[in-house]
N, C-alpha and C positions, 0 to 999 in steps of 0.2 A: 797392528791392533790386537792380534792374537797373543803376542808377547805381553802386551799390557794387560789383557784379560787373564793371562796366565799368572801374573803377579797378584791380581785380585783373587785368583783361585788359591794361591799359596796362603794369603791372609785368611781366606775363608777356612781353609784346612787348619790353620793355626788355632782359630777360635773353636773349631769343632774337636780337633784332636788333643790340643794342649789344655784348653780351658774346659773341655768336656761339655760344651753347650750343644744343644740339638742343632740340626742344620737350619731350622727356621730361625732360631735365635742367633745363630752365626751370621745369617744374612742380615739381620737387624743390626748386629754389632759391626759388621762390615760397612753398612750404610752410615752408622754413627761415626765410624773411623774416617770414612771419606768426607763426610760433612765437616768434621772437625779439621781435617787437613785442608779443606777448601774454604774454611771460615773467612780468611782474609779477602777472598774474592767475593764471597757473599756480602761481607761488610761493605766493600767498595760498591757492589751492585745496588744494595739497598740504600746507601747514602746517595747514590746518583738518582735513584727513583724518588727518594724523599725530596731531593732538591728540585726535581721536575714537578713534583706535586705542588710545592710552594709557589713556583712561578707560573703554573698553568693559568691562573686567572689573569696575570699580566700579559701572557702570550695571547690569550683569547681577546683581550682588550685591544692589543696592538693589531691583531689580524682584522678585527672589525673596523678599527679606526682608519687603518691604511690599506683597506682591501682594494682600493683603486690605485694604489701607489706601491707596487711590489718592491721596488728598490728601497724606498724609505721603510717599508715594513721589515725587510730583511735586515736593514741597518739597526732598527730599533730592537729587533729580536736578539741580534748579536750583542747589543748593549746590555740587555737583560741577563743573557748568559754570563757575560763578563762581570757584571755588577754583583751577581749572586754566586759567582764562582761555580757555575754548573756546566758540565760537559754533556751535551745532548747525546753523545755516543759513549758516555761513561759506563753505561750498563751493558754494552755489547762485549767488551773484552773479557770481563769475568765469565760471561756465558760461554764464550769460545773456549776458555780455559777448562770449564767444567764439562764440555761436550765429550772429550775423549774418555773421561771417567764414566760418564753416563753410557756411552756406547760399549765400553769394555764390560761394565757390569751387566748390561743387557745381553751381550754376547755370551758371557759366562753363565748367567742364570737361565737363558733360553736353551743353551746346549751344554749343560754341566758335564755330561759324559765325555765330551770332547777334551775336557781338561782333567780327566781322571777323577771326577766327583760323582759318586753314585747316589742319586736322590730318588731312585725308583722305590715306591712304597713308603717314602718318607712323608709323614703326616705332621702338619703343624697347625694347631687351632682348628682341626677338622678339615684342613685343606691338604690334598696331596700335591706336593711341590712340583711334580712333573705333569700334572693334569691342568686343563683349562676349563672354560665355561662355568666359572663360579660367579653367579650374579651378585652374591653378597660382597665378594671382594671388589667387583666392578663398581658397585654402588658406593662403597667406602672410598674407593679410589677417586670417583667422580666428586664426592662431597669434599674430600680433603684437598683435591685440586682446586675446587671452587673457593674454598676458604683461603688457601694460600694465594690464589690469584687476586681475591678481593682485598687482601691486605696490601698488595703492591700496586693496586690500580688507583689512580687519582680519584678522589671523591667528588671533585668539582670539574666542570668543563669537559665531561666525557662526551665523545662523539658517539653517534649511534652504532658505528662499526665496532668501536671499543667495547660498548655495552654488549653487543651481540657476541663478540669474541669471548667475553667473560663467561658466557653461558654455553657457548659451543664447545670450547676446549674441554671442560669437565666431562661432557657427554662423549666427546671423541676419545679422550684418554680412558674413560670408563669402558668404552667398547674395546679399546686396545687391551686393557687389563683382562677383560673377559676372554679375548681371543688368544692371549699368550699364556704360558705356563704360570701357575700360581706363585712360583718363586719370583718371577718378574714383578707380579702384582704386589707381593709383600714388600719387595724392595721399594716400589714406587710409593706405596702408602706410608711406609716408614720414612722415606725421603720427604714426603709432603709434611708429615707431622713434625719432623725435625726442623724443616724450613720455617714452619709456622712459629715454633718456639724461638728459632734464631731471629726471626723478624721482630717478635715481641721483645726479646732481650736487647737487640740492637737499638730498637726504637726507644726503649726504656733507659739504657745505660750508655749508648754510644751517640745518641742524638739528644743532647740536653734539652729539656723542656723550655728553658729560657730562650734558646736559639730559635725554637719553633715559634714561640710567642712573638719574638722580635720579627721573624719572617712574616707572620700573619699581620702584624701592625704595619709593616712596610707595604704589604699588599693593599691594606685598607687605605693607606695614605695615597698610594698611586691611583686608586679608584676615585 
C-alpha cells in the first residue's frame, strides 16, 4: 500500500511542481483525477443503488405479504431482482475497488513527509495542511457527507436503522476530519463534492427519465 501511496505522491508532486499549483489545489486536483479514473465504478455503483431504490416498495410489499413464509418470500424477492435486472450486491464490488485508492490517499495526506512532500507551514484557505482540530472543516465535511449520503439513500421504505445511519455517519466523519490533518479533510470534502456532482450527472444523463418513469409505473401496478 505504501507503493500505491507513493504513486499518489508522484501525481501530487506533478500538479504542484509542473503545473505550479499550491499544495492545497494539488490535493483537490489529485482528488478530481482519482474520481475521474474511478468514474466507471461510480457509475456501476450508482446504477445499482438506483435499481434498488426502484424495487424497494416491491420488496417491502413481499416481505409483509409473505412474512410467515420465508421460502416463498425469498423466491418472490429473487424474482423481483431478476425481473428488474438488479444485483443486490452490485454496489459492493465498486466500493471494494475504490478502497485501495481511499486508503492510499489517506496514508499519503496523513504522513506526507514519509513520501518526501513537505507541507509544514503550507496554508490553504486559512488551513494549515499539517494541523488538525479545525471545526469549520469538520462541519463542512459532515454536511457534504450528509448530502452525498442523502442522494444515494432510498427515499421510500427506509428502516429506522438506515435513517439513523444517515445522520450518524456525517457526525462520525466530521469528527474524523476534526481529528486528522487538514490535508485529509480537504481531500474528503473535495471527494464528497465531486461525488455529489457525479451523482447528479449520472442521474441526469446515464439514467434516462423515461426508464425511471416506467419503473415507477410498474411499481404502482404491482401495488
